[in-house]
C-alpha positions as CSV (number, residue, x, y, z in Angstrom):
1,X,19.7,5.1,8.6
2,X,16.8,7.4,9.5
3,X,13.8,7.0,11.7
4,X,12.1,3.6,11.9
5,X,8.4,3.0,12.3
6,X,7.6,2.8,16.0
7,X,5.6,0.1,17.7
8,X,1.8,0.4,17.0
9,X,1.0,0.7,20.7
10,X,2.1,4.4,20.6
11,X,0.0,7.1,19.0
12,X,1.8,9.7,16.9
13,X,0.5,12.8,15.1
14,X,3.7,13.2,13.1
15,X,5.1,10.6,10.6
16,X,7.5,8.2,12.3
17,X,9.3,7.3,9.0
18,X,12.0,9.0,7.1
19,X,11.2,11.2,4.1
20,X,13.1,8.9,1.7
21,X,10.8,6.0,2.6
22,X,7.7,8.2,2.2
23,X,9.0,9.2,-1.3
24,X,9.5,5.5,-2.1
25,X,5.9,4.7,-1.1
26,X,4.6,7.6,-3.2
27,X,6.7,6.6,-6.2
28,X,5.4,3.0,-5.9
29,X,1.8,4.2,-5.9
30,X,2.4,6.4,-8.9
31,X,4.0,3.5,-10.8
32,X,1.1,1.2,-9.9
33,X,-1.3,3.8,-11.3
34,X,0.8,4.2,-14.5
35,X,0.6,0.4,-14.9
36,X,-3.1,0.3,-14.3
37,X,-3.6,2.9,-17.0
38,X,-1.6,0.9,-19.5
39,X,-4.0,-2.1,-19.4
40,X,-7.2,-2.4,-21.3
41,X,-10.4,-3.4,-19.4
42,X,-10.2,-6.8,-21.0
43,X,-6.6,-7.3,-19.8
44,X,-7.5,-6.0,-16.3
45,X,-10.4,-8.5,-16.0
46,X,-9.0,-11.6,-17.6
47,X,-8.4,-14.5,-15.3
48,X,-5.1,-16.0,-16.5
49,X,-5.7,-19.5,-15.0
50,X,-8.3,-21.1,-12.8
51,X,-8.2,-19.9,-9.2
52,X,-5.9,-16.9,-9.9
53,X,-6.6,-13.2,-9.5
54,X,-7.0,-10.9,-12.4
55,X,-4.4,-8.2,-13.0
56,X,-7.1,-5.7,-11.8
57,X,-7.5,-7.6,-8.5
58,X,-3.8,-7.7,-7.9
59,X,-3.4,-4.0,-8.6
60,X,-6.4,-3.2,-6.3
61,X,-4.8,-5.3,-3.5
62,X,-1.5,-3.4,-4.0
63,X,-3.2,0.0,-3.9
64,X,-5.1,-0.9,-0.7
65,X,-1.9,-2.1,0.9
66,X,-0.2,1.2,0.0
67,X,-3.2,3.1,1.4
68,X,-3.1,1.2,4.7
69,X,0.7,1.7,5.0
70,X,0.1,5.5,4.5
71,X,-2.7,5.5,7.1
72,X,-0.5,3.6,9.6
73,X,2.3,6.2,9.1
74,X,0.1,9.3,9.4
75,X,-2.9,8.2,11.4
76,X,-3.4,7.2,15.0
77,X,-2.6,3.6,15.7
78,X,-3.7,1.3,18.4
79,X,-2.7,-2.3,19.4
80,X,-4.6,-5.1,17.6
81,X,-6.2,-7.7,19.8
82,X,-5.5,-11.1,18.1
83,X,-5.9,-14.5,19.5
């Protein structure tokens, strides 16, 4: 099955996820970028219905999520204090 992501209370300097999972994350980011490039500016910024996000906002959210996942895998982590 490979290595699983460890609890965030432990700090690592090496990735704690298997190579296949890293490849999948990278492939997803490349595909999102390809999709973004296929849209015109008008398509990216059109609000499909009231209260919804534009395609550009959805894609931006996805890319930020991928970036945070990558940072969590490669960067130092610490516990989050939530109430």
